[in-house]
C-alpha positions as CSV (number, residue, x, y, z in Angstrom):
1,X,12.5,-21.3,97.0
2,X,9.1,-21.1,98.1
3,X,6.2,-21.3,95.9
4,X,5.1,-17.8,96.8
5,X,8.5,-16.4,95.7
6,X,8.5,-18.5,92.7
7,X,5.1,-17.2,91.6
8,X,6.2,-13.7,92.3
9,X,9.3,-14.1,90.2
10,X,7.3,-15.6,87.3
11,X,4.9,-12.8,87.6
12,X,7.6,-10.2,87.5
13,X,9.4,-12.0,84.6
14,X,6.0,-12.2,82.7
15,X,5.4,-8.5,83.3
16,X,9.0,-7.7,82.2
17,X,8.5,-9.7,79.1
18,X,5.2,-8.0,78.4
19,X,6.9,-4.6,79.0
20,X,9.8,-5.6,76.8
21,X,7.5,-6.7,74.0
22,X,5.5,-3.4,74.4
23,X,8.7,-1.3,74.2
24,X,9.9,-3.4,71.2
25,X,6.5,-2.9,69.5
26,X,6.4,0.8,70.3
27,X,9.9,1.2,68.9
28,X,8.8,-0.5,65.7
29,X,5.6,1.5,65.5
30,X,7.0,4.5,63.5
31,X,8.5,2.1,60.9
32,X,5.2,0.3,60.7
33,X,3.4,3.6,60.5
34,X,5.7,4.7,57.6
35,X,5.3,1.4,55.9
36,X,1.5,1.7,56.2
37,X,1.5,5.2,54.8
38,X,3.8,4.1,52.0
39,X,1.5,1.2,51.2
40,X,-1.5,3.5,51.1
41,X,0.3,5.9,48.9
42,X,1.3,3.1,46.5
43,X,-2.3,1.9,46.5
44,X,-3.5,5.4,45.6
45,X,-0.8,5.6,42.9
46,X,-2.0,2.2,41.6
47,X,-5.5,3.6,41.4
48,X,-4.2,6.7,39.7
49,X,-2.2,4.6,37.3
50,X,-5.3,2.6,36.4
51,X,-7.1,5.9,35.9
52,X,-4.1,7.1,33.8
53,X,-4.2,3.9,31.8
54,X,-7.9,4.3,31.2
55,X,-7.4,7.9,30.1
56,X,-4.5,6.9,27.8
57,X,-6.6,4.1,26.3
58,X,-9.4,6.6,25.6
59,X,-6.9,9.0,24.1
60,X,-5.4,6.3,21.9
61,X,-8.9,5.2,20.7
62,X,-9.7,8.9,20.0
63,X,-6.5,9.2,18.0
64,X,-7.3,6.0,16.1
65,X,-10.8,7.3,15.3
66,X,-9.4,10.6,14.1
67,X,-6.8,8.9,12.0
68,X,-9.4,6.7,10.4
69,X,-11.5,9.8,9.7
70,X,-8.5,11.5,8.2
71,X,-7.6,8.5,6.1
72,X,-11.3,8.3,4.8
73,X,-11.1,12.0,3.9
74,X,-7.8,11.5,2.1
75,X,-9.2,8.6,0.1
76,X,-12.3,10.7,-0.8
77,X,-10.2,13.5,-1.9
78,X,-7.8,11.2,-3.8
79,X,-10.7,9.6,-5.7
80,X,-12.0,13.1,-6.4
81,X,-8.6,14.1,-7.7
82,X,-8.4,11.0,-9.9
83,X,-11.9,11.7,-11.3
84,X,-11.0,15.3,-12.2
85,X,-7.5,14.8,-13.5
86,X,-6.6,13.4,-16.9
87,X,-4.2,10.8,-18.0
88,X,-2.4,10.9,-21.2
89,X,-4.0,8.6,-23.8
90,X,-1.7,6.3,-25.8
91,X,-1.0,7.2,-29.4
92,X,-2.9,4.2,-30.6
93,X,-6.1,5.9,-29.2
94,X,-5.8,8.9,-31.5
95,X,-8.3,7.5,-34.0
96,X,-10.8,6.8,-31.2
97,X,-10.3,10.4,-29.9
98,X,-10.9,11.8,-33.4
99,X,-14.1,9.7,-33.8
100,X,-15.4,10.8,-30.4
101,X,-14.6,14.6,-30.7
102,X,-17.7,15.5,-32.9
103,X,-19.9,13.8,-30.2
104,X,-18.3,16.1,-27.6
105,X,-19.3,19.2,-29.5
106,X,-22.8,17.8,-30.2
107,X,-23.4,16.9,-26.5
108,X,-22.6,20.5,-25.6
109,X,-25.2,21.7,-28.0
110,X,-22.7,23.3,-30.4
111,X,-23.0,23.4,-34.2
112,X,-19.7,22.5,-35.8
113,X,-19.1,24.5,-39.0
114,X,-15.6,23.1,-39.6
115,X,-13.4,20.7,-37.7
116,X,-9.9,20.2,-39.0
117,X,-6.7,18.6,-37.7
118,X,-3.3,20.0,-38.3
119,X,-0.1,18.0,-38.6
120,X,0.9,15.9,-35.6
121,X,4.0,17.0,-33.8
122,X,6.3,14.5,-32.0
123,X,8.0,15.9,-29.0
124,X,10.2,13.4,-27.1
125,X,7.9,10.6,-26.0
126,X,4.7,12.5,-26.8
127,X,2.6,13.2,-29.9
128,X,0.7,16.5,-30.0
129,X,-2.5,16.5,-32.1
130,X,-3.6,20.1,-32.8
131,X,-7.0,20.8,-34.1
132,X,-9.1,23.8,-35.1
133,X,-12.8,24.1,-34.8
134,X,-15.2,26.7,-36.1
135,X,-18.4,26.5,-34.2
136,X,-21.7,28.3,-33.8
137,X,-23.5,28.4,-30.5
138,X,-25.3,30.4,-27.8
139,X,-23.8,31.4,-24.6
140,X,-25.0,28.4,-22.6
141,X,-23.8,25.8,-25.1
142,X,-20.4,27.7,-25.3
143,X,-20.1,27.3,-21.5
144,X,-20.9,23.6,-21.7
145,X,-18.4,23.1,-24.5
146,X,-15.6,24.9,-22.7
147,X,-16.3,22.9,-19.6
148,X,-16.4,19.6,-21.5
149,X,-13.1,20.5,-23.3
150,X,-11.3,21.4,-20.1
151,X,-12.4,18.4,-18.1
152,X,-12.0,15.9,-20.9
153,X,-10.0,12.8,-19.8
154,X,-7.5,13.3,-22.6
155,X,-6.4,16.7,-21.3
156,X,-7.5,18.9,-24.2
157,X,-5.7,22.3,-24.0
158,X,-7.4,25.3,-25.4
159,X,-4.7,27.4,-27.0
160,X,-6.8,30.1,-28.6
161,X,-10.4,31.2,-28.5
162,X,-11.5,33.8,-31.0
163,X,-14.9,35.3,-31.4
164,X,-15.6,35.6,-35.1
165,X,-19.1,37.0,-34.8
166,X,-20.9,37.8,-31.6
167,X,-24.4,37.9,-33.1
168,X,-25.4,36.4,-36.4
169,X,-28.8,36.1,-38.1
170,X,-29.8,33.3,-35.7
171,X,-28.6,35.3,-32.7
172,X,-25.8,32.9,-32.1
173,X,-22.1,33.4,-31.7
174,X,-19.4,32.1,-34.0
175,X,-16.2,31.0,-32.5
176,X,-12.8,29.7,-33.7
177,X,-11.0,27.4,-31.3
178,X,-7.4,26.2,-31.6
179,X,-6.8,23.2,-29.3
180,X,-4.1,20.6,-28.7
181,X,-4.1,17.1,-27.2
182,X,-1.0,15.3,-26.1
183,X,-0.7,11.5,-26.5
184,X,1.9,9.2,-25.1
185,X,3.9,7.3,-27.7
186,X,3.5,3.5,-27.4
187,X,6.7,1.9,-26.3
């Protein structure tokens, strides 16, 4: 073969190879295009998942903050409940209660005419100590006394409140109270 034919053949083979590569590349172009669009979609999903993750983290932090606030509120209310409720005193504290009761009346501004205790009653694992009080007071001190009796830590129960005289010579009211206090027996 002559050099001229040889060069022409090489030229044609080169162009055929180039054409074959171009046809092969064009045939792969839709697959590459789909892969490219799939990768860009995955990339956007990844960005969306990061956004979702950030939103979820903010949501969880908000929930934790709200839970902490609720727990704080519960503990405040629990302490308020504990402060306003009473617990049964033990039976060995009866004498201390009896000694402190006149001070309760005096702190309320009430004049005690007579304070007497009735017989103790044992009911299952409790001892009830009933007492009667005849007092003289004005309206304000009566309110203070009733409030002090009802919120006392021993749980004094007012069973009867009787107005003996609404206005005496000192313009004060005379009352008769029947109350009961329940103590736990010491085991």
